[in-house]
C-alpha positions in Angstrom: 13.2 -27.6 -51.5 13.1 -24.3 -49.9 15.7 -21.8 -51.1 17.7 -20.2 -48.3 16.6 -16.7 -47.5 13.1 -17.0 -49.0 10.2 -16.9 -46.6 6.9 -18.5 -47.0 3.7 -16.4 -46.8 2.4 -15.7 -43.3 -1.1 -17.0 -42.6 -2.4 -13.4 -42.1 -1.5 -12.3 -45.6 -3.5 -13.8 -48.4 -1.5 -15.7 -51.0 -0.6 -13.9 -54.2 -3.5 -13.8 -56.7 -6.3 -14.5 -54.2 -8.9 -11.8 -54.4 -10.9 -10.6 -51.4 -13.9 -13.0 -50.8 -16.4 -10.2 -51.4 -15.1 -9.1 -54.8 -16.2 -10.7 -58.0 -13.0 -10.5 -60.0 -13.5 -11.5 -63.7 -12.1 -14.8 -64.7 -10.5 -13.6 -67.9 -8.5 -10.6 -69.0 -9.4 -7.7 -71.3 -13.1 -7.8 -70.4 -13.6 -11.1 -72.2 -16.7 -13.0 -71.0 -16.7 -16.7 -70.2 -19.1 -17.4 -73.1 -16.6 -16.0 -75.6 -13.8 -18.3 -74.3 -16.0 -21.4 -74.2 -15.0 -22.4 -77.8 -11.3 -21.9 -77.4 -8.8 -24.6 -76.5 -7.2 -25.0 -73.1 -3.9 -23.1 -74.0 -5.8 -20.1 -75.1 -8.0 -20.1 -72.0 -4.8 -20.3 -69.9 -3.3 -17.4 -71.7 -6.4 -15.3 -71.3 -7.0 -16.3 -67.7 -6.3 -13.7 -64.9 -4.7 -16.5 -62.9 -1.7 -16.4 -65.2 -1.7 -12.6 -65.5 1.0 -10.4 -64.1 0.6 -9.2 -60.5 -0.1 -5.7 -61.6 -2.9 -6.8 -63.9 -4.5 -8.8 -61.1 -4.2 -5.8 -58.8 -6.0 -3.6 -61.4 -8.7 -6.2 -61.8 -9.2 -6.3 -58.0 -9.3 -2.5 -57.9 -12.0 -2.4 -60.6 -14.0 -5.0 -58.8 -13.7 -3.1 -55.5 -15.0 0.1 -57.2 -17.8 -1.8 -58.8 -18.8 -3.4 -55.5 -18.8 -0.1 -53.5 -19.9 2.6 -55.9 -23.0 4.6 -55.1 -23.7 5.2 -58.8 -22.0 4.1 -62.0 -18.7 5.9 -62.5 -18.3 6.8 -58.8 -14.7 6.9 -57.8 -14.7 9.8 -55.3 -17.0 8.6 -52.5 -15.4 7.6 -49.2 -16.4 4.0 -49.4 -14.9 3.6 -52.9 -11.7 5.3 -51.8 -11.5 3.0 -48.8 -12.1 0.0 -51.0 -9.4 0.9 -53.4 -6.9 1.7 -50.6 -7.7 -1.7 -49.0 -6.8 -3.5 -52.2 -3.6 -1.6 -52.6 -2.7 -2.2 -48.9 -3.3 -5.9 -49.3 -1.0 -6.1 -52.4 1.7 -4.0 -50.7 1.4 -6.2 -47.6 2.1 -9.3 -49.7 5.2 -7.5 -51.2 6.4 -6.5 -47.7 6.0 -10.0 -46.4 8.5 -11.2 -49.0 10.8 -8.2 -49.1 11.3 -7.4 -45.4 14.1 -4.8 -46.0 12.2 -2.7 -48.5 12.0 0.5 -46.4 10.8 2.7 -49.3 7.7 0.5 -49.9 7.1 0.3 -46.1 6.9 4.1 -46.1 4.3 4.1 -48.8 2.4 1.3 -47.0 2.3 3.5 -43.8 1.0 6.4 -45.9 -1.7 4.3 -47.4 -2.8 2.9 -44.1 -2.9 6.4 -42.5 -5.0 7.7 -45.5 -7.4 4.8 -45.1 -7.7 5.4 -41.4 -8.6 9.1 -42.0 -11.2 8.1 -44.5 -12.7 5.5 -42.2 -12.9 8.1 -39.4 -14.8 10.4 -41.8 -17.1 7.5 -42.9 -17.7 6.5 -39.3 -18.9 10.1 -38.4 -20.9 10.6 -41.6 -22.6 7.2 -42.4 -22.2 4.5 -39.7 -24.1 1.8 -41.6 -21.9 2.1 -44.6 -18.9 2.2 -42.3 -19.9 -1.2 -40.8 -20.5 -2.7 -44.2 -17.1 -1.6 -45.4 -15.4 -3.0 -42.3 -17.1 -6.3 -42.7 -16.5 -6.5 -46.4 -12.7 -5.9 -46.3 -12.0 -7.4 -42.8 -10.8 -4.1 -41.3 -10.7 -3.4 -37.5 -12.8 -0.6 -36.1 -10.7 2.6 -36.2 -12.3 3.9 -33.0 -10.1 1.5 -31.0 -6.9 2.1 -32.9 -4.5 4.3 -30.9 -4.1 7.6 -32.7 -2.4 10.8 -31.9 -4.8 13.7 -32.7 
């Protein structure tokens, strides 16, 4: 039964908890490997699973996976490609929130700021390193910013 006023997810927004296809999100919380959980019972596995984690914890795991996927060297958090990856994860989670809470104007303002910041970083990345730019676009399913209407 559908509760009045609640909307279902739109097909363009991934369902809550689904990571990007390109990211290898760990299966368990707190950095626990699958080998360590193999001896535990099903209830303990469910508690430690990221599938049952809070939304904020899944978001942090996705951000960490995006950094790991795009970093140039271990510990890199400042390069353009890593910043675009982190912003893409944040934008996706905020898009999920805004799909449910359509009247949340304050979050919409933050969403606009994040998308504008990512657009500027993508323009910089396009000018400086086009191959990496294409890789990032493909990885996070982003449209080419050259064709986005911008007022400069």
